[in-house]
C-alpha positions as CSV (number, residue, x, y, z in Angstrom):
1,M,1.4,24.0,0.1
2,F,-1.4,21.8,-1.3
3,P,-1.4,20.4,-4.8
4,I,-4.4,21.3,-7.0
5,R,-3.5,19.4,-10.2
6,D,-0.8,18.4,-12.5
7,E,0.1,18.9,-16.2
8,N,0.5,15.2,-17.0
9,P,-2.1,13.4,-19.1
10,H,-3.0,9.8,-18.5
11,F,-3.6,7.2,-21.3
12,L,-5.0,4.3,-19.4
13,T,-8.4,4.6,-17.6
14,P,-7.1,4.6,-13.8
15,L,-9.3,1.7,-12.8
16,V,-7.2,0.6,-9.7
17,T,-6.8,4.3,-8.5
18,Q,-10.4,4.6,-8.8
19,A,-11.1,1.4,-7.0
20,L,-8.7,2.2,-4.0
21,I,-10.4,5.6,-3.6
22,A,-13.9,3.8,-3.7
23,A,-12.6,1.0,-1.2
24,N,-11.3,3.7,1.3
25,V,-14.7,5.6,1.0
26,L,-16.8,2.5,1.5
27,A,-14.8,1.6,4.6
28,W,-15.2,5.0,5.9
29,A,-18.8,4.8,5.5
30,L,-19.6,1.2,6.4
31,V,-17.0,0.1,8.7
32,Q,-16.1,3.4,10.6
33,G,-19.6,4.9,10.7
34,L,-18.8,8.0,8.7
35,G,-16.6,8.9,11.7
36,Q,-19.1,8.4,14.3
37,D,-18.4,6.6,17.7
38,P,-18.3,3.7,18.7
39,Q,-17.9,2.5,14.9
40,L,-14.9,4.9,14.4
41,A,-13.2,3.9,17.8
42,N,-13.8,0.2,17.3
43,S,-12.5,0.2,13.7
44,V,-9.1,2.1,14.6
45,C,-8.6,-0.2,17.6
46,T,-9.5,-3.5,15.9
47,L,-8.4,-2.8,12.3
48,G,-5.6,-0.2,13.0
49,L,-1.9,-1.5,13.2
50,I,-0.6,-1.3,16.8
51,P,3.2,-1.9,16.7
52,G,3.5,-3.2,20.3
53,E,0.6,-5.6,19.6
54,L,1.9,-6.8,16.3
55,L,5.3,-7.6,17.8
56,Q,4.1,-8.9,21.1
57,R,5.9,-6.2,23.0
58,L,3.0,-5.3,25.1
59,P,1.1,-7.5,27.5
60,A,-2.6,-8.6,26.4
61,G,-5.2,-6.8,28.2
62,T,-3.3,-3.6,28.4
63,A,-5.6,-0.4,27.7
64,F,-4.3,2.6,25.9
65,P,-6.5,5.7,25.9
66,L,-7.5,6.7,22.4
67,G,-9.8,9.5,23.2
68,E,-12.3,10.7,26.0
69,G,-13.7,7.5,27.4
70,V,-12.3,5.4,24.7
71,A,-9.3,3.0,25.0
72,C,-7.7,0.2,22.7
73,V,-7.0,-3.0,24.5
74,I,-4.1,-5.1,23.3
75,Q,-5.2,-8.6,22.1
76,A,-3.2,-11.8,22.6
77,G,-1.3,-12.9,19.3
78,P,-0.2,-10.6,16.5
79,A,-3.0,-9.2,14.5
80,W,-1.1,-9.5,11.0
81,H,-4.2,-8.6,9.0
82,T,-4.0,-4.9,10.4
83,T,-0.8,-4.5,8.2
84,V,-3.2,-4.4,5.4
85,T,-6.6,-3.2,6.8
86,S,-4.8,-0.3,8.5
87,M,-4.5,1.1,5.0
88,F,-8.0,1.5,4.5
89,M,-8.9,3.2,7.8
90,H,-8.8,6.9,8.6
91,G,-9.1,9.0,11.7
92,G,-11.1,11.8,10.5
93,W,-12.9,13.3,7.3
94,L,-9.9,15.7,6.6
95,H,-7.5,12.7,6.9
96,L,-9.5,10.7,4.3
97,I,-10.2,13.5,1.9
98,G,-6.6,14.6,1.9
99,N,-5.3,11.1,1.3
100,M,-7.7,10.5,-1.5
101,W,-7.0,13.7,-3.2
102,F,-3.2,13.1,-3.2
103,L,-3.9,9.5,-4.5
104,W,-6.1,10.8,-7.3
105,I,-3.6,13.5,-8.4
106,F,-0.5,11.2,-8.5
107,G,-2.0,7.6,-8.6
108,N,-3.5,7.8,-12.2
109,N,-0.1,8.6,-13.8
110,V,1.8,6.0,-11.7
111,E,-0.8,3.5,-12.7
112,D,-0.4,4.7,-16.3
113,S,3.2,3.8,-16.1
114,M,2.8,0.2,-15.0
115,G,-0.6,-1.1,-16.0
116,H,-3.5,-2.1,-13.5
117,A,-2.5,-5.3,-11.9
118,R,1.2,-4.3,-11.4
119,F,0.0,-1.0,-9.7
120,L,-2.2,-2.8,-7.4
121,L,0.6,-5.0,-6.1
122,F,2.9,-1.8,-6.0
123,Y,0.6,0.0,-3.9
124,L,0.2,-2.8,-1.4
125,L,3.9,-3.4,-1.1
126,C,4.5,0.4,-0.6
127,G,2.0,0.2,2.2
128,L,3.5,-2.7,3.8
129,A,7.0,-1.1,3.5
130,A,5.5,2.0,5.2
131,A,4.1,0.0,8.0
132,A,7.3,-2.0,8.5
133,L,9.4,1.3,9.1
134,Q,6.8,2.8,11.4
135,V,6.7,-0.3,13.5
136,F,10.5,-0.6,13.6
137,S,10.7,3.3,14.8
138,Q,8.2,2.8,17.6
139,P,8.0,-1.1,18.3
140,D,6.5,-0.6,21.9
141,S,3.8,1.9,20.8
142,G,0.1,1.0,21.8
143,V,-1.1,3.9,19.4
144,P,-3.0,2.6,16.3
145,M,-1.7,3.5,13.0
146,V,-4.3,4.2,10.3
147,G,-4.5,5.8,6.8
148,A,-3.6,5.2,3.3
149,S,-0.9,7.8,3.4
150,G,2.1,5.4,3.6
151,A,1.0,3.6,0.5
152,I,0.3,6.9,-1.1
153,G,3.8,8.0,-0.1
154,G,4.9,5.2,-2.4
155,V,2.9,6.5,-5.2
156,M,4.5,9.9,-4.7
157,G,8.0,8.5,-4.6
158,A,7.3,6.6,-8.0
159,Y,6.0,9.9,-9.3
160,V,9.0,11.9,-8.6
161,V,11.3,9.2,-10.1
162,L,9.1,8.7,-13.3
163,Y,8.0,12.5,-13.7
164,P,10.3,14.9,-11.9
165,R,9.8,17.8,-14.5
166,V,6.1,17.8,-14.6
167,R,4.4,20.8,-13.5
168,V,2.3,20.8,-10.3
169,H,-0.3,23.7,-9.5
170,M,0.0,24.4,-5.9
171,L,-2.3,26.4,-3.4
172,V,-0.2,28.3,-0.9
173,M,-2.0,29.7,2.1
174,L,-0.1,31.9,4.6
175,G,-2.7,33.5,6.8
176,F,-4.9,35.8,4.7
177,Y,-2.4,35.4,1.9
178,V,-3.6,32.7,-0.7
179,R,-2.4,32.3,-4.4
180,T,-1.4,29.6,-6.6
181,I,2.1,28.8,-7.9
182,I,3.4,26.3,-10.4
183,V,6.5,24.1,-9.4
184,P,8.2,21.1,-10.7
185,A,7.0,17.9,-9.3
186,S,10.6,17.2,-7.8
187,F,10.3,20.3,-5.8
188,M,6.8,19.7,-4.4
189,L,7.5,16.1,-3.5
190,G,11.0,16.7,-2.3
191,Y,9.9,19.4,0.0
192,W,7.0,16.8,1.3
193,F,9.6,14.1,1.8
194,L,11.9,16.6,3.8
195,L,9.0,17.4,6.1
196,Q,8.4,13.8,6.7
197,L,12.1,13.3,7.5
198,I,12.2,16.2,9.9
199,G,8.8,15.1,11.6
200,G,10.0,11.7,12.0
201,A,13.4,12.8,13.4
202,V,11.6,14.9,15.9
203,S,9.1,12.2,16.8
204,L,11.7,9.4,17.6
205,G,11.7,8.4,21.2
206,R,8.1,9.7,21.7
207,A,5.1,7.5,22.5
208,G,3.0,8.8,19.9
209,S,3.2,12.1,17.8
210,G,-0.2,11.5,16.1
211,V,1.3,11.4,12.9
212,A,3.0,8.4,11.2
213,F,6.1,10.1,9.7
214,W,8.2,7.0,9.4
215,A,5.5,5.4,7.5
216,H,5.5,8.1,5.0
217,V,9.2,8.0,4.8
218,G,9.3,4.3,4.3
219,G,6.4,4.3,1.8
220,F,8.1,7.0,-0.4
221,A,11.5,5.3,-0.3
222,A,9.9,2.1,-1.2
223,G,8.1,3.6,-4.0
224,A,11.0,5.3,-5.4
225,V,12.8,1.9,-5.7
226,L,10.0,-0.5,-6.5
227,V,8.8,1.6,-9.5
228,L,12.1,0.8,-11.2
229,L,11.1,-2.8,-11.3
230,F,7.3,-2.3,-11.8
231,R,7.4,0.4,-14.4
232,N,6.8,-0.5,-18.2
233,P,9.3,1.7,-20.0
234,E,6.8,1.8,-23.3
235,L,4.0,3.0,-21.2
236,V,6.3,5.7,-19.6
237,A,7.6,6.8,-22.9
238,R,4.1,8.0,-24.0
239,H,4.1,10.9,-21.5
240,P,5.5,14.2,-22.7
241,A,7.6,14.8,-19.7
242,H,9.2,11.8,-18.1
243,G,12.7,11.4,-16.6
244,W,15.1,14.3,-16.4
245,R,16.0,14.7,-20.0
246,R,14.2,17.0,-22.4
247,T,13.4,15.6,-25.8
């Protein structure tokens, strides 16, 4: 299932959501060479978050294959900056487009609930929480973690707390069977979160599953909690369908 749109108006111009999307696209174009090597591989290795490097659990100089003819070399000293830079790096076109689509659909209404400055801080904190849980789950991993999906998971966690009854239009594809359905946000986002929990449980103990499931879980959980501190009740109340009660 893939979200197409929601039935939730926004009242503020989503300046931070737009700026975050622009920053990710610019990073993809200018830093990652639009997915072309060697820029892509270099950016993933130097700006992606490597748990074993961050925690100094891997010896400096250790090389981990990233792909055919490409390897990430562990550097001496923890690269703390990667906890932030990794949020703006992606592994491919579909990775980038999918993340930005989710950010646009759900980010504008979450930004609408707390204002621009609060939303930016909220987004970054969710990304840091996502990185922390992923590092905790695989502290010896030499696989770089890249992508905005942990922070966007926080946005989705906030959305389900704020607007659980909002109708979300979904595209369902089962082989040749394609149709659209409409479901409550609580169903769509709850289903997504359940998939991340299952994927995370399966990935435990593996060297690298290719998907940072626990980052998604950590971001979602952080967003669901932090939104209670960051939301502005007056801004939330402007939305026709907020909370569980029907007015």
